[in-house]
N, C-alpha and C positions, 0 to 999 in steps of 0.2 A: 504494500500500500504506500502511495506517495506521501512525503512529508507534508504536514499541514502548515498553512501560513494564514494569518488573520489580516484583516484590513488595517492599514496604518492609521494612527490617530488623525493625522492631517487629512488623509483620504476619507476617513470615516465621517469627519465633520462635513466635508464637501458632499459626500453621498447623502447624508441625512438632510442637508439643506436642499439638495435637488429633489429628494423624495417628498419633503414637506411642500415644496412648490408644486410638484405633480399632484399631491393630495389636494391642494387648494384648487388646482385646475379641474380635477374630477368633481369636486363639490360645485364649482362654477358651471360645469356641464349639467349637473343635476338641476341646478336652478334654471338654466336655459331651457331644459326640457319641460320643467314645471311651468315656465312662463310662455311656452309655445313659441320659442324663438325660431328664427329662420334656420332651416336645416343646414345650409351651407356654412353659416356661422358656427354651428355646433360641430360640423365635420372639420372645420379649420382648427378648432380647439382640440378635437380628438387627435388630429395629426400632430399638434404641438406636444401632446402627452406622449404619443408614440415616440417622437424624437427625443423627448426627455428621458424616457425609460430606456431607450436605446443607448443614450449617453451613459446612463448609470451602469448598464450591462457592459459596455465597452471598457469603462473605467475598472470595473471588477475583473474583467478578463485580463486587462493589462496588469493589474496588481497581482493577480493569481500567477500569470506567466512570469513576471519579474521576481516574484517571491517563491511560491511553491515549486514551480517547474524548474527554475534555476537551482534552487536548493536540492531538489530531487536529482537533478543531473549531476551535481557535485557529489552526491552520496550514492551514485550508481543505481538510482531508481528512475532514471530518465525515461525509459520506455514506458513504464507504468504511468508516469505523470503526463507524458505526451498523449498516451491513449485516452486518459481521463480528460485532458484538455480538448482533444479532438471530439470526444463525445459531447462535451458541453457546447463546443462551438457549433456542432451540427444542430443541437436543439436551439441555440441562439439565433441561427440564421433561418430556421424554418418559418 
């Protein structure tokens, strides 16, 4: 099993800020639906949420690669770590 690495404090704060912003956007969409707002305006907000969550995912993938995968390679567990990374990348891009 590959070595585990957690999110760095600096990165953690940034991720939490992004997730809070996305949470606010989701609540905004709920209000827009309740208020019978124009569909295109709602779709634009949904696209913004998708872009935001994609950025969060890419940030986590980068952190994982630079942390867990690099550490695993240094400890002769690179094949397992790369296999795990490829599995999560396949899910991420679907």
